[in-house]
ZAVO-133230 format. One record per residue (C-alpha): residue in one letter; x, y, z. Coordinates in nm, 2 decimals. Example, Ala and Ser with C-alpha at 12.3 -4.5 7.8 and 13.67 -1.06 7.14 Angstrom:
R   residu        x        y        z
R        a     1.23    -0.45     0.78
R        s     1.37    -0.11     0.71
END
This chain:
R   residu        x        y        z
R        x     1.95     1.49     5.54
R        x     2.03     1.22     5.32
R        x     1.92     1.22     4.96
R        x     1.60     1.02     4.92
R        x     1.61     0.79     4.60
R        x     1.40     0.89     4.33
R        x     1.12     0.64     4.21
R        x     1.18     0.53     3.87
R        x     0.97     0.72     3.60
R        x     0.67     0.49     3.50
R        x     0.72     0.29     3.18
R        x     0.56     0.43     2.87
R        x     0.24     0.21     2.78
R        x     0.33     0.01     2.48
R        x     0.22     0.12     2.15
R        x    -0.07    -0.01     1.98
R        x     0.00    -0.26     1.70
R        x    -0.07    -0.17     1.34
R        x    -0.08    -0.36     1.02
R        x    -0.08    -0.20     0.68
R        x    -0.22    -0.34     0.34
R        x    -0.11    -0.16     0.03
R        x    -0.29    -0.23    -0.31
R        x     0.02    -0.18    -0.51
R        x    -0.15    -0.10    -0.85
R        x    -0.40     0.13    -0.69
R        x    -0.12     0.31    -0.52
R        x     0.09     0.32    -0.86
R        x    -0.18     0.43    -1.08
R        x    -0.33     0.68    -0.83
R        x    -0.01     0.86    -0.73
R        x     0.31     0.72    -0.84
R        x     0.27     0.70    -1.23
R        x     0.27     1.06    -1.28
R        x     0.58     1.10    -1.03
R        x     0.87     0.87    -1.16
R        x     1.09     1.03    -0.89
R        x     0.85     0.87    -0.63
R        x     0.87     0.53    -0.75
R        x     1.16     0.41    -0.54
R        x     0.94     0.44    -0.24
R        x     1.04     0.29     0.10
R        x     0.72     0.18     0.23
R        x     0.84     0.08     0.57
R        x     0.99     0.41     0.62
R        x     0.68     0.59     0.50
R        x     0.44     0.41     0.72
R        x     0.66     0.46     1.02
R        x     0.66     0.82     0.97
R        x     0.27     0.85     0.91
R        x     0.19     0.64     1.22
R        x     0.45     0.76     1.48
R        x     0.21     0.67     1.76
R        x     0.17     0.30     1.65
R        x     0.41     0.01     1.63
R        x     0.40    -0.11     1.26
R        x     0.41    -0.47     1.29
R        x     0.38    -0.55     0.92
R        x     0.33    -0.42     0.58
R        x     0.14    -0.64     0.32
R        x     0.21    -0.54    -0.03
R        x    -0.04    -0.68    -0.29
R        x     0.07    -0.65    -0.64
R        x     0.13    -0.86    -0.96
R        x     0.42    -0.91    -1.20
R        x     0.35    -0.70    -1.52
R        x     0.38    -0.83    -1.86
R        x     0.48    -1.18    -1.75
R        x     0.45    -1.33    -2.10
R        x     0.66    -1.09    -2.30
R        x     1.01    -1.19    -2.38
R        x     1.12    -0.83    -2.34
R        x     0.98    -0.59    -2.10
R        x     1.16    -0.28    -1.95
R        x     0.85    -0.21    -1.73
R        x     0.88    -0.57    -1.58
R        x     1.24    -0.52    -1.54
R        x     1.21    -0.22    -1.32
R        x     0.94    -0.38    -1.13
R        x     1.16    -0.67    -1.05
R        x     1.42    -0.43    -0.94
R        x     1.18    -0.27    -0.70
R        x     1.06    -0.61    -0.55
R        x     1.45    -0.66    -0.47
R        x     1.44    -0.33    -0.29
R        x     1.13    -0.41    -0.10
R        x     1.26    -0.73    -0.01
R        x     1.53    -0.57     0.21
R        x     1.24    -0.43     0.42
R        x     1.22    -0.66     0.74
R        x     0.84    -0.58     0.79
R        x     0.71    -0.62     0.44
R        x     0.57    -0.91     0.29
R        x     0.48    -0.93    -0.09
R        x     0.16    -1.10    -0.19
R        x     0.12    -1.15    -0.56
R        x    -0.19    -1.19    -0.76
R        x    -0.21    -1.23    -1.14
R        x    -0.16    -0.98    -1.43
R        x    -0.36    -1.03    -1.75
R        x    -0.49    -0.87    -2.06
R        x    -0.87    -0.83    -2.09
R        x    -1.05    -0.73    -2.43
R        x    -1.27    -0.45    -2.38
R        x    -1.52    -0.26    -2.62
R        x    -1.47     0.12    -2.64
R        x    -1.76     0.29    -2.52
R        x    -1.66     0.68    -2.57
R        x    -1.87     0.87    -2.81
R        x    -1.59     0.92    -3.05
R        x    -1.48     0.56    -3.08
R        x    -1.55     0.37    -3.39
R        x    -1.84     0.13    -3.35
R        x    -1.73    -0.18    -3.17
R        x    -1.38    -0.09    -3.14
R        x    -1.21    -0.35    -2.92
R        x    -0.88    -0.33    -2.75
R        x    -0.67    -0.52    -2.49
R        x    -0.66    -0.36    -2.15
R        x    -0.43    -0.48    -1.88
R        x    -0.58    -0.56    -1.53
R        x    -0.44    -0.70    -1.21
R        x    -0.66    -1.00    -1.05
R        x    -0.69    -1.12    -0.71
R        x    -0.57    -0.82    -0.50
R        x    -0.90    -0.73    -0.37
R        x    -0.98    -1.08    -0.26
R        x    -0.64    -1.14    -0.12
R        x    -0.67    -0.82     0.08
R        x    -1.01    -0.91     0.20
R        x    -0.89    -1.25     0.32
R        x    -0.59    -1.11     0.51
R        x    -0.81    -0.86     0.67
R        x    -1.05    -1.08     0.79
R        x    -0.80    -1.35     0.89
R        x    -0.59    -1.09     1.09
R        x    -0.89    -0.96     1.27
R        x    -1.01    -1.28     1.38
R        x    -0.67    -1.38     1.52
R        x    -0.62    -1.04     1.68
R        x    -0.30    -0.97     1.51
R        x    -0.33    -0.60     1.53
R        x    -0.50    -0.31     1.72
R        x    -0.51    -0.10     1.41
R        x    -0.55    -0.17     1.04
R        x    -0.43     0.08     0.77
R        x    -0.55     0.02     0.41
R        x    -0.41     0.20     0.09
R        x    -0.67     0.15    -0.18
R        x    -0.94     0.34    -0.32
R        x    -1.12     0.03    -0.45
R        x    -1.47     0.00    -0.35
R        x    -1.46    -0.39    -0.38
R        x    -1.27    -0.39    -0.03
R        x    -1.59    -0.22     0.13
R        x    -1.76    -0.54     0.26
R        x    -1.46    -0.69     0.41
R        x    -1.39    -0.36     0.58
R        x    -1.77    -0.34     0.70
R        x    -1.74    -0.70     0.82
R        x    -1.42    -0.59     1.03
R        x    -1.59    -0.29     1.18
R        x    -1.90    -0.47     1.27
R        x    -1.76    -0.78     1.41
R        x    -1.43    -0.64     1.58
R        x    -1.52    -0.28     1.64
R        x    -1.21    -0.24     1.88
R        x    -0.99    -0.25     1.58
R        x    -0.92     0.09     1.45
R        x    -0.94     0.11     1.07
R        x    -0.80     0.40     0.86
R        x    -0.83     0.40     0.47
R        x    -0.58     0.61     0.28
R        x    -0.71     0.68    -0.08
R        x    -0.40     0.71    -0.31
R        x    -0.49     1.01    -0.53
R        x    -0.33     1.34    -0.65
R        x    -0.49     1.66    -0.50
R        x    -0.64     1.74    -0.84
R        x    -0.85     1.42    -0.83
R        x    -0.94     1.39    -0.47
R        x    -1.29     1.54    -0.49
R        x    -1.38     1.26    -0.73
R        x    -1.22     0.99    -0.51
R        x    -1.41     1.04    -0.19
R        x    -1.56     0.74    -0.02
R        x    -1.85     0.86     0.20
R        x    -1.94     0.47     0.26
R        x    -1.64     0.44     0.51
R        x    -1.75     0.77     0.68
R        x    -2.10     0.63     0.72
R        x    -1.97     0.32     0.90
R        x    -1.73     0.51     1.13
R        x    -1.40     0.43     0.95
R        x    -1.16     0.69     0.90
R        x    -1.10     0.78     0.54
R        x    -0.88     1.03     0.39
R        x    -0.64     1.09     0.09
R        x    -0.30     0.93     0.15
R        x    -0.07     1.20     0.25
R        x     0.18     1.29    -0.03
R        x     0.40     1.53     0.14
R        x     0.63     1.28     0.32
R        x     0.66     1.05     0.00
R        x     0.97     1.24    -0.14
R        x     1.15     1.22     0.18
R        x     1.10     0.83     0.21
R        x     1.27     0.71    -0.11
R        x     1.54     0.41    -0.11
R        x     1.90     0.52    -0.14
R        x     1.98     0.54    -0.52
R        x     2.21     0.22    -0.44
R        x     2.12    -0.04    -0.19
R        x     2.40    -0.27    -0.08
R        x     2.29    -0.62     0.05
R        x     2.47    -0.80     0.31
R        x     2.66    -1.03     0.08
R        x     2.79    -0.72    -0.12
R        x     2.58    -0.72    -0.41
R        x     2.38    -0.39    -0.51
R        x     2.05    -0.29    -0.63
R        x     2.04     0.04    -0.83
R        x     1.73     0.27    -0.86
R        x     1.62     0.24    -1.24
R        x     1.75     0.54    -1.43
R        x     1.39     0.63    -1.55
R        x     1.29     0.69    -1.18
R        x     1.55     0.95    -1.11
END
């Protein structure tokens, strides 16, 4: 008997579209600062690995340039090198806020009375993330949102998306080290049906940029020596 042609295998269903929102300072101070060897982090590679069943259609990295008014700032120089590395990632968009110093009063029991000092803080990130979340929910830009932040100021925006666009799956990753995870829980998200868990850290060492990145024009970007 002649062979009967086999029917083609059914095509796999398309992956769900996923947008990632990263609070850069929250990630830095929550996880990366104590681990310089993790700071050369390839965010696109990391989230492709963390969400293998989804199509990462965009990563929005919210940050600010540190110490913008100082004449010399090694910290700012390292950050700018990292920005250049991030700019090589086709799915990543950097959204900048503002970095400024704020005068605060020490309230610790052993502080001299009315001692004041300048504390650096980043402005606009929470508002920027909230605006992007709501705008992209309204325009159905993705089926899934991933938020990397432990900041409670984002709760109203997340709750709005959850209430008004319940089909969008939301996952909040809190950037925290294991020793601090019990203090960084966010039961609010669990109460409204949003998945909330610590950012998985085991993958981070495997998703660093190469020590030297060569650009199409032949220029190179070198990992800062302090991050080796």
